[in-house]
N, C-alpha and C positions, 0 to 999 in steps of 0.2 A: 437620534440617534444617531451618528453613518454607519450603517453596516459594512462589515468587512467581503472583498473579494475574498474568497476562496476558490486560486487552483489547483490542481493537483500533477503530479509524474509518479510515472510505476516503472515500476526496477523489479526484478527479478534478480532474489540472492540465491545462491548454490546449484541455481538447476533446478529448485524446487519450489520455493517460497515468494510469491508474490507478495507486493508490498504498495500498500498507497500514500505517496508523500502529500498532506497538503501544504499549501504556501500563502501566506498570509499578502496581501494585494502589492508590498514591498519586499518580494519573495524568500520573505526569512522563512525554514522551516517550521507548522507550527505541533505535527503533530505524524502517527501512521498508523496506519490499517491492514492488519494480516490476516486472513482465516482461520479462526479455530474450529478443528471439528469438534471437540467435545460441545463446543458450545454451538455448532451449524448455524455461524453469523460471523463475518467482522467483527473484529474488535480492535479498537485505540491498542498499541499498545507503543512508546516511545521508546523503549531499549532499542527498536528498529533502524532509528533512525544512526544511532552511533554503530549498528551492525553495518549499517550499508555502507561508512565510509570507514572502516574498519579490513570491510572482508575483498578479498580480490576477485570470488566472484559473482558483479552486479554486471545483472545486462540490466540497460532500460528497453523498457517494451511499451508496447503500446495500450493504450484502454480496454479493447477487444483481447488485445492478448492473455493480461491483465486477469481482465473477467472469467475469461477461459479456464485457467488457471482456479484461480479463486472455485468458480463452482465445478469444477475438475475433485477441488478438494476438500470443495461442503458440498455436493453429493447431492445437489439442490442449487436452485438458479435464485442468479441477488436481489430478482425484480420481488 
């Protein structure tokens, strides 16, 4: 069975929420991950896909910026 290649793009929603969006090898959105303070980890939350499309406050960011924002929100490293 052929494995699907996943790529990511990173966004900042509303100047505060870093969002990582996963795309399949055909460029279709597969899901989104955001930091969850209560769980202390990244969680999948597909509702952010529509939030990104509807919001006027969306900025594309780098992977490093995503990591820094997420780690700041979680209070720990993503490693």
